[in-house]
Phi, psi and omega in degrees: 000318181297324180293324179292315181297323185259011177296119184284151172281155172293130187292130172216147173234093186255009178071041181297336180300323180291325177293317179297314178296318180299317179297315179299316182292319180297317179296317180296318179298319178298320179296325184279327192249352181264003177104164185296325181299319178290324178301313179296320180300313181295317179300315184290323188262344182248329177288157181267111175247122183307321182291330176290322178294317183289315187271313185264353181060040179278070184291337181297339182291345173295339177257313189290339180301334181291343187252013181232136183229147189283317182214180187296317180299319180301309183286326182301308184291323179293314182288326176296315178295320180296321179292311185298312184269321185294326180301316181287322180293319178297318178298326180283315184279325195096152189295318182294316179296318180297317180297317176299313181300313183296309184290321182292312181294321179294318179294315179296324176296323177294318178296317177301316180296323178303313181293324176298311180297322181296311184284344176258008175065027175265064188290336187255006177295138178256115178267128179208155177113156184270007190297324179299310177294326180296321177297324176293321179294318179296321175300313181300320179299314181294325179291317182283328185231064186294340180265001180291143179254127178249132179262107179288128184055022179073009186234307189273114181278128177223142171294146185307315179298323179295317180298312184294313180293326178293314178297322180294319177297321177297318178299321179295317179297315181297322181292328180282318185276343181083008177290149183050055188294345177278359180256138183276074184299319182293330175294319178298314180297323179294318177301316176300313182296316180291328173297319178300312179294328178300315179296320180294316187274313186282317185256350184063032185243131178271109182302327182300320179294323178290319183289328183258350181072024181259000000 
């Protein structure tokens, strides 16, 4: 069983990152330029709403929520992060592994969010955005390139592990304190957590040792 789980894909680098970004941008453009009726249609049918999952059985929204964004700032920062970090992670993992990693961590983060919303009675909340999967990608970048330096806002230099762990700690604080309540902090944390388990189970690699150099 362990051999099946850790069976590697044949390495290919086909630029799947560009396809993911392209799909997100095309959907966002359609929402902006095809009129309000289409905007509402995409929000209703692609975002993950717990009541839609419960009543209409729209299980596909556990995946499609990752490809829909509310406004320009939302998609800009997500796609910029996906490009900066995802390009290197895909080259390291290979395209098939990266696509599995991205979709699996994002989907599991969506399922986790569904249960959070369900048990907190937020049945009509609309979950959207690639941030859950993006947090998993950022974790992978820090694990693969722990000595890489990232310049926050183009000014503040931080090692990749410091940046990723710092952002994750902020998400944890925001989720506890309720700050920026319109942001799905627990979805971000879930993406990070499922990415962590992916490395442990799929690669047999402890991310903590890579991030801390121990």
